[in-house]
mmCIF file of the N, C-alpha and C atoms, coordinates in Angstrom:
data_MODEL
# 
_entry.id   MODEL 
# 
loop_
_atom_site.group_PDB 
_atom_site.id 
_atom_site.type_symbol 
_atom_site.label_atom_id 
_atom_site.label_alt_id 
_atom_site.label_comp_id 
_atom_site.label_asym_id 
_atom_site.label_entity_id 
_atom_site.label_seq_id 
_atom_site.pdbx_PDB_ins_code 
_atom_site.Cartn_x 
_atom_site.Cartn_y 
_atom_site.Cartn_z 
_atom_site.occupancy 
_atom_site.B_iso_or_equiv 
_atom_site.pdbx_formal_charge 
_atom_site.auth_seq_id 
_atom_site.auth_comp_id 
_atom_site.auth_asym_id 
_atom_site.auth_atom_id 
_atom_site.pdbx_PDB_model_num 
ATOM 1   N N  . MET A 1 1  ? 89.585  100.969 95.155  1.00 0.00 ? 1  MET A N  1 
ATOM 2   C CA . MET A 1 1  ? 90.512  99.864  95.051  1.00 0.00 ? 1  MET A CA 1 
ATOM 3   C C  . MET A 1 1  ? 90.715  99.195  96.411  1.00 0.00 ? 1  MET A C  1 
ATOM 4   N N  . VAL A 1 2  ? 90.934  100.012 97.423  1.00 0.00 ? 2  VAL A N  1 
ATOM 5   C CA . VAL A 1 2  ? 91.154  99.470  98.770  1.00 0.00 ? 2  VAL A CA 1 
ATOM 6   C C  . VAL A 1 2  ? 89.920  98.718  99.241  1.00 0.00 ? 2  VAL A C  1 
ATOM 7   N N  . ARG A 1 3  ? 88.746  99.312  99.014  1.00 0.00 ? 3  ARG A N  1 
ATOM 8   C CA . ARG A 1 3  ? 87.505  98.655  99.421  1.00 0.00 ? 3  ARG A CA 1 
ATOM 9   C C  . ARG A 1 3  ? 87.379  97.286  98.759  1.00 0.00 ? 3  ARG A C  1 
ATOM 10  N N  . GLY A 1 4  ? 87.722  97.208  97.468  1.00 0.00 ? 4  GLY A N  1 
ATOM 11  C CA . GLY A 1 4  ? 87.648  95.944  96.748  1.00 0.00 ? 4  GLY A CA 1 
ATOM 12  C C  . GLY A 1 4  ? 88.591  94.896  97.311  1.00 0.00 ? 4  GLY A C  1 
ATOM 13  N N  . VAL A 1 5  ? 89.806  95.310  97.606  1.00 0.00 ? 5  VAL A N  1 
ATOM 14  C CA . VAL A 1 5  ? 90.788  94.381  98.178  1.00 0.00 ? 5  VAL A CA 1 
ATOM 15  C C  . VAL A 1 5  ? 90.326  93.897  99.541  1.00 0.00 ? 5  VAL A C  1 
ATOM 16  N N  . MET A 1 6  ? 89.883  94.824  100.382 1.00 0.00 ? 6  MET A N  1 
ATOM 17  C CA . MET A 1 6  ? 89.450  94.445  101.730 1.00 0.00 ? 6  MET A CA 1 
ATOM 18  C C  . MET A 1 6  ? 88.249  93.498  101.674 1.00 0.00 ? 6  MET A C  1 
ATOM 19  N N  . ALA A 1 7  ? 87.318  93.772  100.775 1.00 0.00 ? 7  ALA A N  1 
ATOM 20  C CA . ALA A 1 7  ? 86.117  92.933  100.668 1.00 0.00 ? 7  ALA A CA 1 
ATOM 21  C C  . ALA A 1 7  ? 86.443  91.533  100.162 1.00 0.00 ? 7  ALA A C  1 
ATOM 22  N N  . SER A 1 8  ? 87.515  91.416  99.384  1.00 0.00 ? 8  SER A N  1 
ATOM 23  C CA . SER A 1 8  ? 87.847  90.120  98.796  1.00 0.00 ? 8  SER A CA 1 
ATOM 24  C C  . SER A 1 8  ? 88.662  89.219  99.723  1.00 0.00 ? 8  SER A C  1 
ATOM 25  N N  . LEU A 1 9  ? 89.186  89.761  100.819 1.00 0.00 ? 9  LEU A N  1 
ATOM 26  C CA . LEU A 1 9  ? 90.009  88.968  101.728 1.00 0.00 ? 9  LEU A CA 1 
ATOM 27  C C  . LEU A 1 9  ? 89.164  88.001  102.549 1.00 0.00 ? 9  LEU A C  1 
ATOM 28  N N  . THR A 1 10 ? 89.633  86.802  102.650 1.00 0.00 ? 10 THR A N  1 
ATOM 29  C CA . THR A 1 10 ? 88.953  85.794  103.462 1.00 0.00 ? 10 THR A CA 1 
ATOM 30  C C  . THR A 1 10 ? 89.553  85.778  104.870 1.00 0.00 ? 10 THR A C  1 
ATOM 31  N N  . ASP A 1 11 ? 88.845  85.149  105.794 1.00 0.00 ? 11 ASP A N  1 
ATOM 32  C CA . ASP A 1 11 ? 89.380  85.004  107.151 1.00 0.00 ? 11 ASP A CA 1 
ATOM 33  C C  . ASP A 1 11 ? 90.703  84.243  107.130 1.00 0.00 ? 11 ASP A C  1 
ATOM 34  N N  . GLU A 1 12 ? 90.794  83.274  106.247 1.00 0.00 ? 12 GLU A N  1 
ATOM 35  C CA . GLU A 1 12 ? 92.032  82.490  106.133 1.00 0.00 ? 12 GLU A CA 1 
ATOM 36  C C  . GLU A 1 12 ? 93.187  83.382  105.670 1.00 0.00 ? 12 GLU A C  1 
ATOM 37  N N  . GLN A 1 13 ? 92.938  84.235  104.694 1.00 0.00 ? 13 GLN A N  1 
ATOM 38  C CA . GLN A 1 13 ? 93.984  85.135  104.212 1.00 0.00 ? 13 GLN A CA 1 
ATOM 39  C C  . GLN A 1 13 ? 94.398  86.120  105.298 1.00 0.00 ? 13 GLN A C  1 
ATOM 40  N N  . LEU A 1 14 ? 93.425  86.675  106.006 1.00 0.00 ? 14 LEU A N  1 
ATOM 41  C CA . LEU A 1 14 ? 93.734  87.625  107.078 1.00 0.00 ? 14 LEU A CA 1 
ATOM 42  C C  . LEU A 1 14 ? 94.507  86.970  108.216 1.00 0.00 ? 14 LEU A C  1 
ATOM 43  N N  . GLY A 1 15 ? 94.267  85.702  108.442 1.00 0.00 ? 15 GLY A N  1 
ATOM 44  C CA . GLY A 1 15 ? 94.955  84.979  109.504 1.00 0.00 ? 15 GLY A CA 1 
ATOM 45  C C  . GLY A 1 15 ? 96.322  84.440  109.108 1.00 0.00 ? 15 GLY A C  1 
ATOM 46  N N  . ALA A 1 16 ? 96.672  84.573  107.825 1.00 0.00 ? 16 ALA A N  1 
ATOM 47  C CA . ALA A 1 16 ? 97.951  84.050  107.343 1.00 0.00 ? 16 ALA A CA 1 
ATOM 48  C C  . ALA A 1 16 ? 99.123  84.864  107.905 1.00 0.00 ? 16 ALA A C  1 
ATOM 49  N N  . LYS A 1 17 ? 100.270 84.285  107.816 1.00 0.00 ? 17 LYS A N  1 
ATOM 50  C CA . LYS A 1 17 ? 101.514 84.947  108.229 1.00 0.00 ? 17 LYS A CA 1 
ATOM 51  C C  . LYS A 1 17 ? 102.390 85.132  106.996 1.00 0.00 ? 17 LYS A C  1 
ATOM 52  N N  . VAL A 1 18 ? 103.147 86.213  106.973 1.00 0.00 ? 18 VAL A N  1 
ATOM 53  C CA . VAL A 1 18 ? 104.037 86.489  105.846 1.00 0.00 ? 18 VAL A CA 1 
ATOM 54  C C  . VAL A 1 18 ? 105.478 86.580  106.330 1.00 0.00 ? 18 VAL A C  1 
ATOM 55  N N  . THR A 1 19 ? 106.392 86.425  105.396 1.00 0.00 ? 19 THR A N  1 
ATOM 56  C CA . THR A 1 19 ? 107.818 86.498  105.691 1.00 0.00 ? 19 THR A CA 1 
ATOM 57  C C  . THR A 1 19 ? 108.480 87.477  104.736 1.00 0.00 ? 19 THR A C  1 
ATOM 58  N N  . ARG A 1 20 ? 109.270 88.362  105.283 1.00 0.00 ? 20 ARG A N  1 
ATOM 59  C CA . ARG A 1 20 ? 110.059 89.292  104.458 1.00 0.00 ? 20 ARG A CA 1 
ATOM 60  C C  . ARG A 1 20 ? 111.325 88.587  104.023 1.00 0.00 ? 20 ARG A C  1 
ATOM 61  N N  . THR A 1 21 ? 111.743 88.849  102.807 1.00 0.00 ? 21 THR A N  1 
ATOM 62  C CA . THR A 1 21 ? 112.999 88.265  102.331 1.00 0.00 ? 21 THR A CA 1 
ATOM 63  C C  . THR A 1 21 ? 114.125 89.288  102.344 1.00 0.00 ? 21 THR A C  1 
ATOM 64  N N  . GLU A 1 22 ? 113.794 90.566  102.415 1.00 0.00 ? 22 GLU A N  1 
ATOM 65  C CA . GLU A 1 22 ? 114.839 91.592  102.477 1.00 0.00 ? 22 GLU A CA 1 
ATOM 66  C C  . GLU A 1 22 ? 114.915 92.147  103.898 1.00 0.00 ? 22 GLU A C  1 
ATOM 67  N N  . PRO A 1 23 ? 116.032 92.758  104.262 1.00 0.00 ? 23 PRO A N  1 
ATOM 68  C CA . PRO A 1 23 ? 116.178 93.265  105.627 1.00 0.00 ? 23 PRO A CA 1 
ATOM 69  C C  . PRO A 1 23 ? 115.222 94.425  105.900 1.00 0.00 ? 23 PRO A C  1 
ATOM 70  N N  . GLY A 1 24 ? 114.882 94.609  107.154 1.00 0.00 ? 24 GLY A N  1 
ATOM 71  C CA . GLY A 1 24 ? 114.049 95.736  107.540 1.00 0.00 ? 24 GLY A CA 1 
ATOM 72  C C  . GLY A 1 24 ? 112.905 95.321  108.424 1.00 0.00 ? 24 GLY A C  1 
ATOM 73  N N  . TRP A 1 25 ? 112.055 96.275  108.687 1.00 0.00 ? 25 TRP A N  1 
ATOM 74  C CA . TRP A 1 25 ? 110.896 96.058  109.534 1.00 0.00 ? 25 TRP A CA 1 
ATOM 75  C C  . TRP A 1 25 ? 109.704 95.776  108.649 1.00 0.00 ? 25 TRP A C  1 
ATOM 76  N N  . PRO A 1 26 ? 108.765 94.952  108.950 1.00 0.00 ? 26 PRO A N  1 
ATOM 77  C CA . PRO A 1 26 ? 108.579 94.238  110.214 1.00 0.00 ? 26 PRO A CA 1 
ATOM 78  C C  . PRO A 1 26 ? 109.505 93.033  110.329 1.00 0.00 ? 26 PRO A C  1 
ATOM 79  N N  . GLN A 1 27 ? 109.318 92.308  111.411 1.00 0.00 ? 27 GLN A N  1 
ATOM 80  C CA . GLN A 1 27 ? 110.159 91.132  111.659 1.00 0.00 ? 27 GLN A CA 1 
ATOM 81  C C  . GLN A 1 27 ? 110.190 90.236  110.431 1.00 0.00 ? 27 GLN A C  1 
ATOM 82  N N  . LEU A 1 28 ? 111.182 89.420  110.317 1.00 0.00 ? 28 LEU A N  1 
ATOM 83  C CA . LEU A 1 28 ? 111.400 88.631  109.110 1.00 0.00 ? 28 LEU A CA 1 
ATOM 84  C C  . LEU A 1 28 ? 110.427 87.482  108.918 1.00 0.00 ? 28 LEU A C  1 
ATOM 85  N N  . GLU A 1 29 ? 109.999 86.833  109.970 1.00 0.00 ? 29 GLU A N  1 
ATOM 86  C CA . GLU A 1 29 ? 109.156 85.643  109.804 1.00 0.00 ? 29 GLU A CA 1 
ATOM 87  C C  . GLU A 1 29 ? 107.888 85.732  110.635 1.00 0.00 ? 29 GLU A C  1 
ATOM 88  N N  . GLY A 1 30 ? 106.815 85.203  110.080 1.00 0.00 ? 30 GLY A N  1 
ATOM 89  C CA . GLY A 1 30 ? 105.587 85.034  110.835 1.00 0.00 ? 30 GLY A CA 1 
ATOM 90  C C  . GLY A 1 30 ? 104.834 86.304  111.180 1.00 0.00 ? 30 GLY A C  1 
ATOM 91  N N  . PHE A 1 31 ? 104.911 87.330  110.345 1.00 0.00 ? 31 PHE A N  1 
ATOM 92  C CA . PHE A 1 31 ? 104.196 88.573  110.621 1.00 0.00 ? 31 PHE A CA 1 
ATOM 93  C C  . PHE A 1 31 ? 102.776 88.438  110.090 1.00 0.00 ? 31 PHE A C  1 
ATOM 94  N N  . PRO A 1 32 ? 101.752 88.706  110.892 1.00 0.00 ? 32 PRO A N  1 
ATOM 95  C CA . PRO A 1 32 ? 100.368 88.502  110.473 1.00 0.00 ? 32 PRO A CA 1 
ATOM 96  C C  . PRO A 1 32 ? 99.933  89.467  109.363 1.00 0.00 ? 32 PRO A C  1 
ATOM 97  N N  . VAL A 1 33 ? 99.271  88.931  108.345 1.00 0.00 ? 33 VAL A N  1 
ATOM 98  C CA . VAL A 1 33 ? 98.756  89.753  107.246 1.00 0.00 ? 33 VAL A CA 1 
ATOM 99  C C  . VAL A 1 33 ? 97.824  90.828  107.798 1.00 0.00 ? 33 VAL A C  1 
ATOM 100 N N  . GLN A 1 34 ? 96.992  90.456  108.753 1.00 0.00 ? 34 GLN A N  1 
ATOM 101 C CA . GLN A 1 34 ? 96.056  91.409  109.339 1.00 0.00 ? 34 GLN A CA 1 
ATOM 102 C C  . GLN A 1 34 ? 96.792  92.607  109.938 1.00 0.00 ? 34 GLN A C  1 
ATOM 103 N N  . GLU A 1 35 ? 97.920  92.369  110.570 1.00 0.00 ? 35 GLU A N  1 
ATOM 104 C CA . GLU A 1 35 ? 98.708  93.455  111.153 1.00 0.00 ? 35 GLU A CA 1 
ATOM 105 C C  . GLU A 1 35 ? 99.333  94.322  110.054 1.00 0.00 ? 35 GLU A C  1 
ATOM 106 N N  . CYS A 1 36 ? 99.790  93.712  108.978 1.00 0.00 ? 36 CYS A N  1 
ATOM 107 C CA . CYS A 1 36 ? 100.327 94.474  107.843 1.00 0.00 ? 36 CYS A CA 1 
ATOM 108 C C  . CYS A 1 36 ? 99.275  95.435  107.305 1.00 0.00 ? 36 CYS A C  1 
ATOM 109 N N  . LEU A 1 37 ? 98.070  94.948  107.113 1.00 0.00 ? 37 LEU A N  1 
ATOM 110 C CA . LEU A 1 37 ? 96.985  95.791  106.605 1.00 0.00 ? 37 LEU A CA 1 
ATOM 111 C C  . LEU A 1 37 ? 96.654  96.907  107.583 1.00 0.00 ? 37 LEU A C  1 
ATOM 112 N N  . ARG A 1 38 ? 96.633  96.596  108.865 1.00 0.00 ? 38 ARG A N  1 
ATOM 113 C CA . ARG A 1 38 ? 96.341  97.607  109.887 1.00 0.00 ? 38 ARG A CA 1 
ATOM 114 C C  . ARG A 1 38 ? 97.385  98.729  109.830 1.00 0.00 ? 38 ARG A C  1 
ATOM 115 N N  . ILE A 1 39 ? 98.633  98.379  109.684 1.00 0.00 ? 39 ILE A N  1 
ATOM 116 C CA . ILE A 1 39 ? 99.700  99.376  109.622 1.00 0.00 ? 39 ILE A CA 1 
ATOM 117 C C  . ILE A 1 39 ? 99.521  100.280 108.401 1.00 0.00 ? 39 ILE A C  1 
ATOM 118 N N  . VAL A 1 40 ? 99.305  99.673  107.248 1.00 0.00 ? 40 VAL A N  1 
ATOM 119 C CA . VAL A 1 40 ? 99.154  100.451 106.015 1.00 0.00 ? 40 VAL A CA 1 
ATOM 120 C C  . VAL A 1 40 ? 97.942  101.379 106.106 1.00 0.00 ? 40 VAL A C  1 
ATOM 121 N N  . LEU A 1 41 ? 96.808  100.863 106.548 1.00 0.00 ? 41 LEU A N  1 
ATOM 122 C CA . LEU A 1 41 ? 95.600  101.687 106.640 1.00 0.00 ? 41 LEU A CA 1 
ATOM 123 C C  . LEU A 1 41 ? 95.763  102.817 107.651 1.00 0.00 ? 41 LEU A C  1 
ATOM 124 N N  . ASN A 1 42 ? 96.391  102.544 108.788 1.00 0.00 ? 42 ASN A N  1 
ATOM 125 C CA . ASN A 1 42 ? 96.630  103.610 109.772 1.00 0.00 ? 42 ASN A CA 1 
ATOM 126 C C  . ASN A 1 42 ? 97.560  104.683 109.222 1.00 0.00 ? 42 ASN A C  1 
ATOM 127 N N  . GLU A 1 43 ? 98.608  104.289 108.528 1.00 0.00 ? 43 GLU A N  1 
ATOM 128 C CA . GLU A 1 43 ? 99.530  105.258 107.938 1.00 0.00 ? 43 GLU A CA 1 
ATOM 129 C C  . GLU A 1 43 ? 98.827  106.131 106.900 1.00 0.00 ? 43 GLU A C  1 
ATOM 130 N N  . GLU A 1 44 ? 98.045  105.505 106.043 1.00 0.00 ? 44 GLU A N  1 
ATOM 131 C CA . GLU A 1 44 ? 97.324  106.263 105.015 1.00 0.00 ? 44 GLU A CA 1 
ATOM 132 C C  . GLU A 1 44 ? 96.327  107.223 105.650 1.00 0.00 ? 44 GLU A C  1 
ATOM 133 N N  . TRP A 1 45 ? 95.644  106.775 106.703 1.00 0.00 ? 45 TRP A N  1 
ATOM 134 C CA . TRP A 1 45 ? 94.690  107.634 107.387 1.00 0.00 ? 45 TRP A CA 1 
ATOM 135 C C  . TRP A 1 45 ? 95.389  108.848 107.990 1.00 0.00 ? 45 TRP A C  1 
ATOM 136 N N  . GLU A 1 46 ? 96.525  108.628 108.642 1.00 0.00 ? 46 GLU A N  1 
ATOM 137 C CA . GLU A 1 46 ? 97.265  109.744 109.236 1.00 0.00 ? 46 GLU A CA 1 
ATOM 138 C C  . GLU A 1 46 ? 97.760  110.722 108.168 1.00 0.00 ? 46 GLU A C  1 
ATOM 139 N N  . HIS A 1 47 ? 98.233  110.205 107.038 1.00 0.00 ? 47 HIS A N  1 
ATOM 140 C CA . HIS A 1 47 ? 98.664  111.089 105.948 1.00 0.00 ? 47 HIS A CA 1 
ATOM 141 C C  . HIS A 1 47 ? 97.497  111.935 105.456 1.00 0.00 ? 47 HIS A C  1 
ATOM 142 N N  . ARG A 1 48 ? 96.327  111.331 105.360 1.00 0.00 ? 48 ARG A N  1 
ATOM 143 C CA . ARG A 1 48 ? 95.138  112.076 104.917 1.00 0.00 ? 48 ARG A CA 1 
ATOM 144 C C  . ARG A 1 48 ? 94.803  113.188 105.902 1.00 0.00 ? 48 ARG A C  1 
ATOM 145 N N  . LEU A 1 49 ? 94.865  112.887 107.201 1.00 0.00 ? 49 LEU A N  1 
ATOM 146 C CA . LEU A 1 49 ? 94.578  113.910 108.200 1.00 0.00 ? 49 LEU A CA 1 
ATOM 147 C C  . LEU A 1 49 ? 95.536  115.084 108.087 1.00 0.00 ? 49 LEU A C  1 
ATOM 148 N N  . TYR A 1 50 ? 96.820  114.806 107.905 1.00 0.00 ? 50 TYR A N  1 
ATOM 149 C CA . TYR A 1 50 ? 97.796  115.882 107.740 1.00 0.00 ? 50 TYR A CA 1 
ATOM 150 C C  . TYR A 1 50 ? 97.532  116.677 106.471 1.00 0.00 ? 50 TYR A C  1 
ATOM 151 N N  . ALA A 1 51 ? 97.199  116.007 105.387 1.00 0.00 ? 51 ALA A N  1 
ATOM 152 C CA . ALA A 1 51 ? 96.922  116.696 104.124 1.00 0.00 ? 51 ALA A CA 1 
ATOM 153 C C  . ALA A 1 51 ? 95.715  117.607 104.267 1.00 0.00 ? 51 ALA A C  1 
ATOM 154 N N  . GLU A 1 52 ? 94.649  117.116 104.894 1.00 0.00 ? 52 GLU A N  1 
ATOM 155 C CA . GLU A 1 52 ? 93.459  117.940 105.086 1.00 0.00 ? 52 GLU A CA 1 
ATOM 156 C C  . GLU A 1 52 ? 93.761  119.135 105.975 1.00 0.00 ? 52 GLU A C  1 
ATOM 157 N N  . ARG A 1 53 ? 94.540  118.921 107.002 1.00 0.00 ? 53 ARG A N  1 
ATOM 158 C CA . ARG A 1 53 ? 94.928  120.024 107.891 1.00 0.00 ? 53 ARG A CA 1 
ATOM 159 C C  . ARG A 1 53 ? 95.727  121.061 107.128 1.00 0.00 ? 53 ARG A C  1 
ATOM 160 N N  . ASP A 1 54 ? 96.710  120.599 106.350 1.00 0.00 ? 54 ASP A N  1 
ATOM 161 C CA . ASP A 1 54 ? 97.557  121.521 105.612 1.00 0.00 ? 54 ASP A CA 1 
ATOM 162 C C  . ASP A 1 54 ? 96.783  122.259 104.527 1.00 0.00 ? 54 ASP A C  1 
ATOM 163 N N  . LEU A 1 55 ? 95.859  121.578 103.854 1.00 0.00 ? 55 LEU A N  1 
ATOM 164 C CA . LEU A 1 55 ? 95.048  122.243 102.838 1.00 0.00 ? 55 LEU A CA 1 
ATOM 165 C C  . LEU A 1 55 ? 94.152  123.302 103.459 1.00 0.00 ? 55 LEU A C  1 
ATOM 166 N N  . SER A 1 56 ? 93.617  123.038 104.627 1.00 0.00 ? 56 SER A N  1 
ATOM 167 C CA . SER A 1 56 ? 92.789  124.024 105.327 1.00 0.00 ? 56 SER A CA 1 
ATOM 168 C C  . SER A 1 56 ? 93.589  125.274 105.642 1.00 0.00 ? 56 SER A C  1 
ATOM 169 N N  . VAL A 1 57 ? 94.812  125.088 106.097 1.00 0.00 ? 57 VAL A N  1 
ATOM 170 C CA . VAL A 1 57 ? 95.676  126.237 106.418 1.00 0.00 ? 57 VAL A CA 1 
ATOM 171 C C  . VAL A 1 57 ? 95.989  127.025 105.141 1.00 0.00 ? 57 VAL A C  1 
ATOM 172 N N  . LEU A 1 58 ? 96.305  126.335 104.061 1.00 0.00 ? 58 LEU A N  1 
ATOM 173 C CA . LEU A 1 58 ? 96.614  127.016 102.808 1.00 0.00 ? 58 LEU A CA 1 
ATOM 174 C C  . LEU A 1 58 ? 95.406  127.770 102.244 1.00 0.00 ? 58 LEU A C  1 
ATOM 175 N N  . GLU A 1 59 ? 94.234  127.202 102.419 1.00 0.00 ? 59 GLU A N  1 
ATOM 176 C CA . GLU A 1 59 ? 93.027  127.884 101.939 1.00 0.00 ? 59 GLU A CA 1 
ATOM 177 C C  . GLU A 1 59 ? 92.751  129.161 102.744 1.00 0.00 ? 59 GLU A C  1 
ATOM 178 N N  . ARG A 1 60 ? 93.052  129.135 104.025 1.00 0.00 ? 60 ARG A N  1 
ATOM 179 C CA . ARG A 1 60 ? 92.852  130.318 104.871 1.00 0.00 ? 60 ARG A CA 1 
ATOM 180 C C  . ARG A 1 60 ? 93.920  131.366 104.627 1.00 0.00 ? 60 ARG A C  1 
ATOM 181 N N  . ASN A 1 61 ? 95.130  130.924 104.307 1.00 0.00 ? 61 ASN A N  1 
ATOM 182 C CA . ASN A 1 61 ? 96.276  131.836 104.144 1.00 0.00 ? 61 ASN A CA 1 
ATOM 183 C C  . ASN A 1 61 ? 96.976  131.538 102.815 1.00 0.00 ? 61 ASN A C  1 
ATOM 184 N N  . PRO A 1 62 ? 96.368  131.886 101.679 1.00 0.00 ? 62 PRO A N  1 
ATOM 185 C CA . PRO A 1 62 ? 97.001  131.564 100.388 1.00 0.00 ? 62 PRO A CA 1 
ATOM 186 C C  . PRO A 1 62 ? 98.349  132.262 100.232 1.00 0.00 ? 62 PRO A C  1 
ATOM 187 N N  . VAL A 1 63 ? 99.267  131.559 99.604  1.00 0.00 ? 63 VAL A N  1 
ATOM 188 C CA . VAL A 1 63 ? 100.596 132.096 99.339  1.00 0.00 ? 63 VAL A CA 1 
ATOM 189 C C  . VAL A 1 63 ? 100.518 132.944 98.079  1.00 0.00 ? 63 VAL A C  1 
ATOM 190 N N  . SER A 1 64 ? 101.042 134.146 98.150  1.00 0.00 ? 64 SER A N  1 
ATOM 191 C CA . SER A 1 64 ? 100.975 135.045 96.990  1.00 0.00 ? 64 SER A CA 1 
ATOM 192 C C  . SER A 1 64 ? 102.149 134.865 96.067  1.00 0.00 ? 64 SER A C  1 
# 
């Protein structure tokens, strides 16, 4: 799914800016779509690394 979305994005879409309507991070106006995608992909990658690390530990030391 992610590969499909990434492949379908145009340079124009990646260069667009977005605005949040609810409070919170990122900033409310003019946040680059490309930066939003970078944040999401980095977060998902880090979660995967932690999951793989934790699964390796559990496989070595199964809980009885």
